[in-house]
Backbone as a chain_set.jsonl record, in Angstrom:
{"seq": "MADQSLTARGAATHKRILDVATVEFAEHGIAGARIERIVAAARTNKAQLYAYFGNKEGLFDAIFFGMMERIVNVVPIDAGDPGDLADWAVRLYDEYLARPDLIRLATWARLERRPAGHLVEEHERLDQRKLRVIAEAQAAGLVRQGNPFDLMAMVIAMSMAWSPVSNVYAATAGEPAEVHEQRRALLRESVRRATAPADAASSPV", "coords": {"N": [[-32.711, -108.834, 81.27], [-34.614, -107.558, 82.839], [-36.654, -107.254, 80.951], [-37.337, -109.929, 80.499], [-38.307, -110.543, 83.006], [-40.553, -108.873, 83.118], [-42.021, -109.996, 81.031], [-42.536, -112.555, 82.063], [-44.003, -111.799, 84.29], [-46.166, -110.586, 83.038], [-47.223, -112.794, 81.68], [-48.045, -114.333, 83.823], [-50.025, -112.7, 84.911], [-51.824, -112.68, 82.774], [-52.607, -115.379, 82.757], [-53.829, -115.546, 85.28], [-56.02, -113.857, 84.901], [-57.455, -115.317, 82.945], [-58.0, -117.677, 84.391], [-59.574, -116.758, 86.549], [-61.638, -115.487, 85.167], [-62.774, -117.631, 83.808], [-64.124, -119.014, 85.837], [-65.904, -116.988, 86.577], [-67.427, -116.518, 84.194], [-68.476, -119.086, 83.82], [-70.172, -119.287, 85.987], [-71.867, -117.026, 85.846], [-72.464, -116.449, 83.191], [-72.224, -114.734, 79.972], [-73.443, -112.164, 79.792], [-73.95, -111.71, 82.49], [-71.487, -111.756, 83.754], [-68.936, -109.889, 85.423], [-66.596, -107.432, 84.839], [-65.345, -105.98, 86.828], [-65.324, -107.71, 89.053], [-63.699, -109.691, 88.045], [-61.161, -108.46, 87.559], [-60.521, -107.672, 90.126], [-60.324, -110.111, 91.536], [-58.293, -111.262, 90.065], [-56.187, -109.703, 90.642], [-55.416, -107.392, 89.157], [-55.958, -104.817, 86.704], [-58.492, -102.964, 84.856], [-57.417, -101.795, 82.558], [-55.222, -103.403, 81.964], [-56.496, -105.857, 81.48], [-58.103, -105.205, 79.249], [-56.092, -104.575, 77.458], [-55.005, -107.064, 76.933], [-57.223, -108.594, 76.004], [-59.141, -107.043, 74.723], [-62.057, -106.629, 75.126], [-64.952, -107.587, 77.093], [-66.289, -109.541, 75.617], [-64.23, -110.449, 73.991], [-62.591, -111.583, 75.916], [-64.214, -113.687, 76.815], [-64.276, -115.141, 74.421], [-61.579, -115.955, 74.213], [-61.402, -117.713, 76.366], [-63.442, -119.556, 75.769], [-62.718, -120.663, 73.232], [-60.303, -121.69, 73.938], [-61.229, -123.667, 75.644], [-62.528, -125.34, 73.795], [-60.354, -126.225, 72.286], [-59.024, -127.619, 74.268], [-60.76, -129.777, 74.759], [-60.549, -131.062, 72.283], [-57.82, -131.756, 72.246], [-57.246, -133.024, 74.71], [-59.179, -134.954, 74.907], [-59.253, -136.829, 72.554], [-60.548, -138.642, 69.653], [-59.418, -141.886, 69.189], [-57.158, -142.229, 66.743], [-55.954, -144.523, 65.93], [-57.803, -146.462, 66.357], [-60.55, -146.737, 64.873], [-63.086, -147.49, 65.711], [-63.552, -146.392, 68.172], [-65.519, -144.962, 69.503], [-67.12, -145.554, 71.765], [-65.329, -145.698, 73.958], [-64.348, -143.15, 73.735], [-66.587, -141.637, 74.461], [-66.659, -142.266, 77.177], [-64.271, -141.12, 78.021], [-64.932, -138.456, 77.601], [-66.961, -138.229, 79.54], [-65.381, -138.419, 81.863], [-63.836, -136.114, 81.574], [-65.769, -134.125, 81.858], [-66.387, -134.493, 84.518], [-63.989, -133.727, 85.71], [-63.739, -131.097, 84.794], [-66.23, -129.374, 85.09], [-66.852, -126.758, 84.514], [-66.329, -126.371, 81.832], [-68.494, -127.392, 80.412], [-70.487, -125.722, 81.344], [-69.695, -123.253, 80.292], [-70.017, -123.742, 77.54], [-72.753, -124.058, 77.532], [-73.685, -121.51, 78.254], [-72.748, -120.128, 76.007], [-74.385, -121.24, 74.069], [-76.935, -120.418, 74.981], [-76.748, -117.595, 75.025], [-75.567, -116.754, 72.694], [-75.705, -118.414, 70.262], [-78.456, -119.768, 69.657], [-79.421, -121.675, 67.895], [-78.473, -124.124, 65.429], [-74.972, -124.713, 64.571], [-72.628, -124.476, 67.287], [-70.535, -122.738, 67.005], [-69.088, -120.522, 64.523], [-68.733, -121.636, 61.116], [-66.036, -121.62, 60.188], [-64.697, -121.76, 62.545], [-64.959, -124.187, 63.687], [-63.782, -127.231, 65.195], [-64.001, -129.883, 64.668], [-63.325, -131.43, 62.492], [-61.396, -133.458, 62.26], [-62.396, -135.469, 63.974], [-64.777, -136.088, 62.639], [-63.74, -137.11, 60.29], [-62.441, -139.416, 61.229], [-64.659, -140.876, 62.126], [-66.016, -141.241, 59.691], [-64.14, -142.826, 58.374], [-64.259, -145.073, 60.001], [-66.85, -145.885, 59.435], [-66.582, -146.523, 56.722], [-64.957, -148.71, 56.984], [-66.679, -150.521, 58.011], [-67.103, -150.579, 60.747], [-68.673, -148.887, 62.188], [-72.03, -147.768, 62.376], [-73.921, -146.712, 59.488], [-74.666, -143.344, 58.375], [-75.012, -139.784, 58.847], [-71.881, -138.52, 59.663], [-71.556, -136.326, 61.386], [-74.0, -136.266, 62.796], [-73.856, -138.707, 64.152], [-71.62, -138.192, 65.79], [-72.657, -136.058, 67.317], [-74.707, -137.384, 68.688], [-73.277, -139.232, 70.261], [-71.807, -137.489, 71.879], [-73.927, -136.267, 73.247], [-74.888, -138.468, 74.693], [-72.687, -138.908, 76.336], [-72.955, -136.762, 78.0], [-74.945, -137.353, 79.772], [-74.922, -137.346, 82.568], [-73.91, -134.885, 83.137], [-73.262, -131.341, 83.92], [-75.277, -130.191, 82.349], [-77.401, -131.852, 82.457], [-80.868, -132.554, 82.843], [-81.75, -134.196, 84.716], [-79.852, -135.421, 86.534], [-76.847, -134.296, 87.871], [-73.585, -135.3, 87.91], [-70.771, -135.514, 90.197], [-67.255, -135.198, 90.9], [-66.782, -136.021, 93.439], [-68.322, -138.209, 94.115], [-68.741, -141.737, 94.97], [-66.211, -143.992, 93.756], [-67.055, -146.422, 92.684], [-69.602, -145.846, 91.764], [-69.14, -144.152, 89.606], [-67.784, -145.951, 87.978], [-69.813, -147.772, 87.37], [-71.483, -146.113, 85.836], [-69.747, -145.501, 83.727], [-69.423, -148.03, 82.572], [-72.059, -148.567, 81.734], [-72.454, -146.409, 79.957], [-70.417, -146.894, 78.055], [-71.214, -149.405, 76.969], [-73.751, -148.724, 76.005], [-73.223, -146.741, 74.056], [-71.639, -148.251, 72.369], [-73.513, -150.128, 71.405], [-75.347, -148.374, 70.219], [-73.926, -147.263, 68.126], [-73.036, -149.326, 66.623], [-72.671, -151.28, 63.585], [-75.61, -151.947, 61.625], [-76.271, -154.735, 61.32], [-74.744, -155.899, 63.347], [-75.789, -154.616, 65.595], [-78.327, -155.675, 65.719], [-78.006, -158.356, 66.14], [-78.136, -161.159, 68.455], [-76.867, -160.99, 71.849]], "CA": [[-33.276, -109.535, 82.411], [-35.832, -106.854, 83.238], [-37.691, -107.565, 79.975], [-37.77, -111.282, 80.758], [-39.113, -110.495, 84.225], [-41.833, -108.288, 82.739], [-42.732, -110.985, 80.232], [-43.011, -113.588, 82.98], [-45.047, -111.198, 85.11], [-47.33, -110.42, 82.183], [-47.805, -114.11, 81.424], [-48.724, -114.753, 85.049], [-51.258, -111.908, 84.995], [-52.692, -113.192, 81.71], [-53.162, -116.655, 83.212], [-54.752, -115.283, 86.392], [-57.265, -113.323, 84.337], [-58.178, -116.421, 82.32], [-58.486, -118.603, 85.421], [-60.658, -116.11, 87.282], [-62.756, -115.232, 84.244], [-63.42, -118.909, 83.528], [-65.066, -119.238, 86.933], [-66.918, -115.936, 86.506], [-68.325, -116.781, 83.07], [-69.179, -120.353, 84.047], [-71.208, -119.077, 86.993], [-72.795, -115.929, 85.564], [-72.713, -116.249, 81.779], [-71.546, -113.598, 79.343], [-74.083, -110.911, 80.202], [-73.894, -111.535, 83.94], [-70.108, -111.639, 84.24], [-68.553, -108.514, 85.728], [-65.161, -107.167, 84.711], [-64.847, -105.513, 88.123], [-65.027, -108.874, 89.89], [-62.579, -110.428, 87.458], [-59.876, -107.797, 87.782], [-60.238, -107.688, 91.562], [-59.869, -111.447, 91.918], [-57.056, -111.556, 89.353], [-55.173, -108.749, 91.149], [-54.941, -106.579, 88.051], [-56.841, -103.683, 86.475], [-59.228, -103.036, 83.591], [-56.545, -101.44, 81.437], [-54.434, -104.583, 81.623], [-57.401, -106.846, 80.886], [-58.482, -104.765, 77.904], [-54.909, -104.659, 76.61], [-54.842, -108.459, 76.539], [-58.387, -109.252, 75.402], [-59.976, -106.092, 73.987], [-63.28, -106.341, 75.866], [-65.481, -108.767, 77.774], [-66.562, -110.558, 74.608], [-62.94, -111.014, 73.598], [-62.141, -112.432, 77.02], [-64.989, -114.927, 76.747], [-63.812, -115.887, 73.254], [-60.297, -116.584, 74.533], [-61.679, -118.84, 77.255], [-64.296, -120.529, 75.091], [-61.976, -121.391, 72.212], [-59.328, -122.495, 74.673], [-61.975, -124.829, 76.105], [-62.742, -126.223, 72.66], [-59.075, -126.851, 71.96], [-58.726, -128.584, 75.329], [-61.556, -130.978, 74.509], [-59.983, -131.727, 71.11], [-56.482, -132.282, 72.518], [-57.221, -133.888, 75.884], [-60.121, -136.054, 74.711], [-59.379, -137.108, 71.124], [-60.919, -139.978, 69.218], [-58.181, -142.594, 68.89], [-57.006, -142.42, 65.301], [-55.534, -145.897, 65.694], [-58.939, -147.351, 66.591], [-61.712, -145.994, 64.349], [-64.303, -147.861, 66.415], [-63.293, -145.977, 69.544], [-66.529, -144.012, 69.96], [-67.602, -145.887, 73.111], [-64.326, -145.262, 74.928], [-64.299, -141.687, 73.64], [-67.688, -141.13, 75.29], [-66.258, -142.401, 78.583], [-63.254, -140.091, 78.28], [-65.666, -137.2, 77.746], [-67.595, -138.269, 80.862], [-64.352, -138.116, 82.854], [-63.437, -134.711, 81.432], [-66.829, -133.305, 82.439], [-66.233, -134.594, 85.969], [-62.822, -132.947, 86.11], [-63.893, -129.693, 84.431], [-67.632, -129.044, 84.808], [-66.956, -125.399, 83.995], [-66.292, -126.399, 80.374], [-69.86, -127.58, 79.943], [-71.265, -124.51, 81.657], [-69.329, -122.227, 79.311], [-70.678, -124.072, 76.282], [-74.187, -123.823, 77.718], [-73.901, -120.061, 78.163], [-72.563, -119.738, 74.608], [-75.598, -121.64, 73.362], [-78.059, -119.604, 75.418], [-76.594, -116.158, 74.812], [-74.984, -116.4, 71.398], [-76.166, -119.167, 69.1], [-79.498, -120.683, 70.131], [-79.736, -122.696, 66.891], [-77.37, -124.45, 64.526], [-73.678, -125.007, 65.191], [-72.307, -123.618, 68.429], [-69.565, -121.734, 66.55], [-69.089, -120.29, 63.078], [-68.193, -122.757, 60.347], [-64.574, -121.581, 60.121], [-64.13, -121.916, 63.893], [-65.195, -125.549, 64.146], [-62.577, -128.034, 65.371], [-64.417, -131.284, 64.687], [-63.077, -132.07, 61.204], [-60.652, -134.715, 62.438], [-63.322, -136.454, 64.53], [-65.699, -136.501, 61.583], [-62.984, -137.953, 59.359], [-62.239, -140.709, 61.88], [-65.949, -141.579, 62.101], [-66.271, -141.65, 58.3], [-63.241, -143.951, 58.097], [-64.804, -146.23, 60.7], [-68.017, -146.32, 58.662], [-66.1, -147.159, 55.498], [-64.378, -149.998, 57.372], [-67.739, -151.371, 58.521], [-67.021, -150.661, 62.199], [-69.662, -147.983, 62.775], [-73.24, -147.724, 61.561], [-73.984, -145.656, 58.495], [-75.379, -142.141, 58.774], [-74.217, -138.567, 58.809], [-70.882, -138.569, 60.734], [-71.804, -135.281, 62.384], [-75.111, -136.679, 63.649], [-73.341, -139.746, 65.051], [-70.792, -137.53, 66.788], [-73.528, -135.299, 68.21], [-75.412, -138.33, 69.54], [-72.339, -139.772, 71.25], [-71.532, -136.418, 72.844], [-75.114, -136.116, 74.092], [-74.907, -139.6, 75.624], [-71.626, -138.698, 77.326], [-73.388, -135.685, 78.887], [-76.149, -137.779, 80.499], [-74.813, -136.979, 83.99], [-73.093, -133.674, 83.178], [-73.99, -130.173, 84.448], [-76.43, -129.805, 81.532], [-78.464, -132.841, 82.624], [-82.07, -132.092, 83.542], [-82.122, -135.278, 85.626], [-78.885, -135.582, 87.619], [-75.489, -133.858, 87.543], [-72.591, -136.024, 88.698], [-69.612, -134.768, 90.679], [-66.072, -136.024, 91.111], [-66.75, -136.478, 94.818], [-69.128, -139.402, 94.327], [-67.929, -142.957, 95.1], [-65.593, -144.474, 92.528], [-67.831, -147.504, 92.086], [-70.732, -145.247, 91.058], [-68.626, -143.7, 88.31], [-67.476, -147.129, 87.172], [-71.088, -148.29, 86.863], [-71.937, -145.235, 84.754], [-68.85, -145.678, 82.584], [-69.75, -149.309, 81.92], [-73.342, -148.388, 81.053], [-72.241, -145.492, 78.838], [-69.611, -147.574, 77.045], [-72.023, -150.415, 76.302], [-74.851, -148.064, 75.292], [-72.67, -146.112, 72.852], [-71.222, -149.334, 71.471], [-74.707, -150.667, 70.754], [-75.992, -147.341, 69.399], [-73.115, -146.922, 66.954], [-72.624, -150.544, 65.92], [-73.343, -151.497, 62.298], [-76.982, -152.427, 61.808], [-76.337, -156.18, 61.509], [-74.187, -156.209, 64.667], [-76.678, -154.106, 66.643], [-79.54, -156.48, 65.799], [-77.699, -159.734, 66.468], [-78.242, -161.425, 69.885], [-75.63, -160.919, 72.616]], "C": [[-34.592, -108.902, 82.859], [-36.964, -107.191, 82.287], [-38.242, -108.968, 80.2], [-38.672, -111.334, 81.98], [-40.5, -109.939, 83.915], [-42.667, -109.29, 81.938], [-43.315, -112.068, 81.119], [-44.157, -113.055, 83.837], [-46.333, -111.02, 84.294], [-48.019, -111.739, 81.897], [-48.575, -114.603, 82.646], [-50.041, -114.002, 85.217], [-52.281, -112.405, 83.983], [-53.375, -114.477, 82.167], [-54.151, -116.456, 84.355], [-56.08, -114.76, 85.876], [-58.084, -114.45, 83.728], [-58.778, -117.359, 83.362], [-59.688, -118.015, 86.158], [-61.877, -115.918, 86.391], [-63.48, -116.524, 83.867], [-64.473, -119.215, 84.584], [-66.218, -118.24, 86.854], [-67.916, -116.21, 85.383], [-69.121, -118.065, 83.278], [-70.345, -120.163, 85.011], [-72.278, -118.089, 86.543], [-73.143, -115.75, 84.089], [-72.004, -115.018, 81.246], [-72.133, -112.282, 79.835], [-73.909, -110.655, 81.691], [-72.499, -111.391, 84.515], [-69.745, -110.171, 84.425], [-67.03, -108.358, 85.688], [-64.571, -106.736, 86.05], [-64.484, -106.683, 89.037], [-63.806, -109.626, 89.364], [-61.251, -109.764, 87.778], [-59.517, -107.771, 89.267], [-59.679, -109.038, 91.984], [-58.541, -111.806, 91.26], [-55.914, -110.625, 89.756], [-54.537, -107.963, 89.994], [-55.907, -105.41, 87.872], [-57.487, -103.804, 85.102], [-58.322, -102.75, 82.4], [-55.727, -102.644, 80.988], [-55.3, -105.637, 80.95], [-57.757, -106.458, 79.455], [-57.298, -104.812, 76.945], [-54.708, -106.081, 76.093], [-55.986, -108.957, 75.658], [-59.338, -108.319, 74.654], [-61.22, -105.676, 74.741], [-63.786, -107.637, 76.494], [-65.762, -109.891, 76.791], [-65.263, -111.234, 74.162], [-62.374, -111.928, 74.662], [-62.904, -113.754, 77.011], [-64.523, -115.774, 75.569], [-62.516, -116.631, 73.555], [-60.502, -117.822, 75.4], [-62.432, -119.937, 76.522], [-63.523, -121.332, 74.055], [-60.82, -122.175, 72.824], [-59.968, -123.769, 75.194], [-62.164, -125.832, 74.973], [-61.453, -126.943, 72.279], [-58.695, -127.886, 73.009], [-59.485, -129.883, 75.084], [-60.976, -131.765, 73.337], [-58.679, -132.428, 71.466], [-56.451, -133.28, 73.668], [-58.108, -135.102, 75.679], [-60.297, -136.323, 73.207], [-60.079, -138.442, 70.887], [-59.632, -140.654, 68.774], [-58.096, -142.877, 67.394], [-56.581, -143.851, 64.971], [-56.651, -146.903, 65.874], [-60.209, -146.639, 66.151], [-63.03, -146.354, 65.036], [-64.306, -147.428, 67.858], [-64.383, -145.085, 70.13], [-66.996, -144.293, 71.384], [-66.608, -145.425, 74.172], [-64.161, -143.745, 74.902], [-65.393, -141.066, 74.502], [-67.324, -141.197, 76.768], [-65.194, -141.368, 78.937], [-63.901, -138.712, 78.41], [-66.348, -137.126, 79.11], [-66.582, -137.865, 81.933], [-63.909, -136.652, 82.789], [-64.494, -133.788, 82.024], [-66.776, -133.352, 83.972], [-65.099, -133.689, 86.448], [-63.011, -131.455, 85.876], [-65.354, -129.377, 84.1], [-67.822, -127.642, 84.253], [-66.951, -125.377, 82.469], [-67.693, -126.535, 79.798], [-70.703, -126.339, 80.206], [-70.952, -123.396, 80.664], [-70.012, -122.486, 77.974], [-72.175, -123.804, 76.362], [-74.508, -122.336, 77.627], [-73.745, -119.58, 76.724], [-73.793, -120.088, 73.788], [-76.763, -120.714, 73.708], [-77.956, -118.153, 74.953], [-76.103, -115.785, 73.408], [-75.648, -117.097, 70.221], [-77.201, -120.191, 69.533], [-79.86, -121.777, 69.145], [-78.516, -122.938, 66.016], [-76.1, -124.786, 65.278], [-73.38, -124.005, 66.3], [-71.325, -122.509, 68.042], [-69.71, -121.562, 65.042], [-68.385, -121.451, 62.368], [-66.669, -122.772, 60.371], [-63.911, -121.769, 61.473], [-64.306, -123.329, 64.443], [-63.881, -126.343, 64.189], [-62.891, -129.527, 65.314], [-64.103, -132.037, 63.393], [-62.368, -133.414, 61.369], [-61.565, -135.806, 62.993], [-64.267, -136.981, 63.453], [-64.998, -137.402, 60.571], [-62.772, -139.346, 59.947], [-63.531, -141.531, 61.861], [-66.25, -142.077, 60.696], [-65.383, -142.831, 57.919], [-63.739, -145.219, 58.778], [-66.036, -146.769, 59.983], [-67.58, -147.065, 57.406], [-65.52, -148.539, 55.779], [-65.423, -150.958, 57.929], [-67.763, -151.506, 60.028], [-68.097, -149.848, 62.908], [-70.851, -147.909, 61.823], [-73.195, -146.561, 60.572], [-74.841, -144.491, 59.007], [-74.458, -140.949, 58.689], [-73.193, -138.59, 59.952], [-71.1, -137.506, 61.815], [-72.926, -135.684, 63.331], [-74.683, -137.776, 64.618], [-72.5, -139.129, 66.165], [-71.649, -136.786, 67.802], [-74.267, -136.226, 69.167], [-74.504, -138.882, 70.626], [-72.016, -138.72, 72.311], [-72.712, -136.243, 73.788], [-75.203, -137.251, 75.111], [-73.851, -139.425, 76.712], [-72.005, -137.639, 78.351], [-74.578, -136.074, 79.767], [-76.127, -137.371, 81.966], [-74.007, -135.691, 84.177], [-73.882, -132.512, 83.772], [-75.165, -129.717, 83.602], [-77.576, -130.812, 81.658], [-79.668, -132.222, 83.331], [-82.592, -133.166, 84.489], [-81.175, -135.351, 86.818], [-77.505, -135.165, 87.136], [-74.494, -134.537, 88.478], [-71.483, -135.088, 89.151], [-68.459, -135.733, 90.912], [-66.015, -136.595, 92.524], [-67.577, -137.72, 95.099], [-68.239, -140.65, 94.386], [-67.416, -143.465, 93.759], [-66.422, -145.556, 91.864], [-69.055, -146.991, 91.324], [-70.296, -144.789, 89.667], [-68.311, -144.889, 87.41], [-68.743, -147.744, 86.583], [-71.595, -147.452, 85.696], [-71.065, -145.396, 83.52], [-69.186, -146.959, 81.83], [-71.055, -149.201, 81.141], [-73.19, -147.511, 79.825], [-71.484, -146.185, 77.714], [-70.451, -148.579, 76.252], [-73.147, -149.773, 75.482], [-74.362, -147.414, 74.007], [-72.236, -147.178, 71.859], [-72.417, -149.894, 70.706], [-75.327, -149.644, 69.799], [-75.233, -147.062, 68.112], [-72.667, -148.146, 66.166], [-73.306, -150.623, 64.553], [-74.677, -152.19, 62.506], [-77.051, -153.927, 62.048], [-75.796, -156.591, 62.869], [-75.127, -155.781, 65.774], [-77.897, -154.996, 66.813], [-79.269, -157.929, 66.169], [-77.742, -159.954, 67.965], [-76.879, -161.394, 70.565], [-75.307, -162.301, 73.156]], "O": [[-35.548, -109.594, 83.208], [-38.1, -107.394, 82.717], [-39.449, -109.19, 80.109], [-39.666, -112.06, 82.005], [-41.505, -110.467, 84.39], [-43.873, -109.411, 82.148], [-44.469, -112.458, 80.945], [-45.144, -113.748, 84.081], [-47.435, -111.267, 84.784], [-49.248, -111.812, 81.872], [-49.633, -115.218, 82.514], [-51.051, -114.585, 85.614], [-53.463, -112.535, 84.299], [-54.581, -114.643, 81.984], [-55.19, -117.115, 84.402], [-57.142, -115.165, 86.35], [-59.288, -114.534, 83.969], [-59.925, -117.786, 83.234], [-60.694, -118.693, 86.365], [-63.009, -116.159, 86.811], [-64.688, -116.502, 83.631], [-65.585, -119.627, 84.257], [-67.376, -118.611, 87.043], [-69.126, -116.141, 85.602], [-70.306, -118.124, 82.95], [-71.385, -120.805, 84.867], [-73.461, -118.285, 86.821], [-74.037, -114.969, 83.766], [-71.275, -114.342, 81.973], [-71.397, -111.387, 80.25], [-73.74, -109.51, 82.109], [-72.343, -110.947, 85.653], [-70.197, -109.313, 83.667], [-66.291, -109.045, 86.393], [-63.434, -107.081, 86.373], [-63.457, -106.65, 89.715], [-62.99, -110.129, 90.135], [-60.314, -110.43, 88.22], [-58.341, -107.839, 89.624], [-58.681, -109.107, 92.701], [-57.752, -112.564, 91.824], [-54.797, -110.757, 89.255], [-53.315, -107.878, 89.867], [-56.611, -105.053, 88.817], [-57.088, -104.635, 84.286], [-58.445, -103.387, 81.354], [-55.555, -102.882, 79.793], [-54.888, -106.244, 79.961], [-57.714, -107.295, 78.553], [-57.475, -105.06, 75.752], [-54.29, -106.279, 74.952], [-55.751, -109.662, 74.677], [-60.267, -108.798, 74.004], [-61.426, -104.486, 74.976], [-63.115, -108.666, 76.427], [-65.507, -111.059, 77.087], [-65.219, -112.45, 73.98], [-61.746, -112.939, 74.347], [-62.309, -114.818, 77.179], [-64.389, -116.991, 75.696], [-62.369, -117.799, 73.196], [-59.857, -118.85, 75.195], [-62.095, -121.115, 76.643], [-63.654, -122.555, 74.0], [-60.407, -123.203, 72.288], [-59.341, -124.829, 75.194], [-61.981, -127.034, 75.166], [-61.468, -128.138, 71.985], [-58.109, -128.917, 72.679], [-58.913, -130.968, 75.19], [-60.915, -132.993, 73.384], [-58.447, -133.561, 71.045], [-55.719, -134.269, 73.616], [-57.823, -136.172, 76.218], [-61.368, -136.073, 72.654], [-60.193, -139.267, 71.794], [-58.835, -140.052, 68.053], [-58.87, -143.667, 66.855], [-56.82, -144.333, 63.864], [-56.47, -148.083, 65.574], [-60.877, -146.004, 66.967], [-63.994, -145.593, 64.948], [-64.99, -148.029, 68.687], [-64.166, -144.496, 71.189], [-67.246, -143.354, 72.14], [-67.002, -144.827, 75.174], [-63.868, -143.129, 75.927], [-65.151, -140.078, 75.195], [-67.645, -140.284, 77.529], [-65.214, -140.803, 80.03], [-63.475, -137.896, 79.228], [-66.319, -136.084, 79.764], [-66.893, -137.059, 82.81], [-63.642, -136.029, 83.816], [-64.153, -132.773, 82.63], [-67.086, -132.364, 84.638], [-65.227, -132.983, 87.449], [-62.515, -130.634, 86.648], [-65.679, -129.137, 82.938], [-68.826, -127.358, 83.6], [-67.51, -124.46, 81.867], [-68.038, -125.877, 78.817], [-71.533, -125.956, 79.382], [-71.853, -122.672, 80.241], [-70.527, -121.561, 77.345], [-72.791, -123.377, 75.386], [-75.491, -121.948, 76.996], [-74.508, -118.73, 76.265], [-74.199, -119.324, 72.912], [-77.494, -120.277, 72.819], [-78.948, -117.554, 74.54], [-76.216, -114.632, 72.992], [-76.104, -116.439, 69.286], [-76.868, -121.356, 69.754], [-80.545, -122.729, 69.519], [-77.645, -122.078, 65.881], [-76.132, -125.102, 66.468], [-73.814, -122.853, 66.261], [-71.292, -121.459, 68.684], [-70.372, -122.356, 64.374], [-67.554, -122.146, 62.952], [-66.069, -123.831, 60.556], [-62.692, -121.922, 61.548], [-63.85, -123.628, 65.546], [-62.997, -126.16, 63.352], [-62.139, -130.343, 65.847], [-64.563, -133.164, 63.212], [-62.705, -134.388, 60.696], [-61.514, -136.946, 62.532], [-64.52, -138.183, 63.373], [-65.596, -138.347, 60.056], [-62.908, -140.345, 59.241], [-63.501, -142.735, 61.609], [-66.693, -143.213, 60.524], [-65.828, -143.738, 57.217], [-63.657, -146.309, 58.211], [-66.241, -147.982, 59.93], [-68.139, -148.109, 57.067], [-65.579, -149.43, 54.931], [-65.093, -152.089, 58.284], [-68.37, -152.44, 60.553], [-68.398, -150.084, 64.078], [-70.685, -147.981, 60.606], [-72.516, -145.56, 60.799], [-75.628, -144.64, 59.941], [-73.254, -141.098, 58.481], [-73.594, -138.674, 61.113], [-70.862, -137.748, 62.998], [-72.822, -135.47, 64.539], [-75.099, -137.778, 65.777], [-72.641, -139.49, 67.333], [-71.404, -136.868, 69.006], [-74.436, -135.891, 70.34], [-74.911, -138.989, 71.783], [-71.96, -139.028, 73.501], [-72.525, -136.089, 74.995], [-75.557, -137.019, 76.267], [-74.091, -139.754, 77.874], [-71.448, -137.61, 79.449], [-75.157, -135.217, 80.435], [-77.171, -137.083, 82.55], [-73.48, -135.441, 85.261], [-75.058, -132.676, 84.097], [-75.984, -128.929, 84.076], [-78.617, -130.637, 81.025], [-79.516, -131.465, 84.29], [-83.709, -133.077, 84.998], [-81.613, -135.345, 87.968], [-77.044, -135.637, 86.097], [-74.559, -134.364, 89.695], [-71.276, -134.018, 88.577], [-68.664, -136.933, 91.098], [-65.28, -137.549, 92.777], [-67.54, -138.24, 96.214], [-67.106, -140.623, 93.905], [-68.111, -143.376, 92.747], [-66.499, -145.62, 90.637], [-69.497, -147.616, 90.36], [-70.996, -145.013, 88.68], [-68.549, -144.832, 86.204], [-68.747, -148.187, 85.434], [-72.073, -147.987, 84.696], [-71.57, -145.424, 82.397], [-69.228, -146.972, 80.6], [-71.148, -149.688, 80.015], [-73.733, -147.826, 78.766], [-71.866, -146.077, 76.549], [-70.407, -148.604, 75.022], [-73.455, -150.236, 74.384], [-75.019, -147.525, 72.972], [-72.439, -147.033, 70.654], [-72.339, -150.11, 69.497], [-75.776, -149.996, 68.709], [-75.832, -146.667, 67.112], [-71.988, -148.012, 65.148], [-74.403, -150.09, 64.38], [-74.846, -152.94, 63.467], [-77.82, -154.365, 62.903], [-76.316, -157.52, 63.487], [-75.265, -156.478, 66.78], [-78.455, -155.081, 67.907], [-80.204, -158.666, 66.483], [-77.416, -159.031, 68.712], [-75.863, -161.723, 69.954], [-74.298, -162.478, 73.839]]}, "num_chains": 1, "name": "protein.A"}
């Protein structure tokens, strides 16, 4: 019973560290984040944090790759609908509203770690399934031809038009529902047109 209690207590501490560190990294980046602030807010100590994550870089990795897995699992492309890119973009828009910290973490990773090329190492990428779904949609004539990765990157960029990385306007969940609905409709239609097969995209509406 004591071991189970310790395990539960350790799991709770682990989660507190991740929750607090997510906010810290999202706000200050990797270089600017401070372990002292994290352990104080998480009600733990450096020894415990280092035992779980090794160092600050390891802590960021745990959060960052957890973020990537969340995006893959919470916002998938519908395997049953290979032409689902437009609705996928809208689901991404909603996820950015709910979790703006996810975008900030990715931005810090880009700025401080990998300023060019893929955001992660080749073996750490989690986009293989999405690329396969896009390629299947292309083969079925549902999506325009082109490099599946480039199509995916374009759709993601469109979904981020009002995200925290926008240099024009960053949306928040507190805005009126009708405003979000207008953006979703515009995003959905724009992605649909941008990814439609060439003959469909050029035909009159």
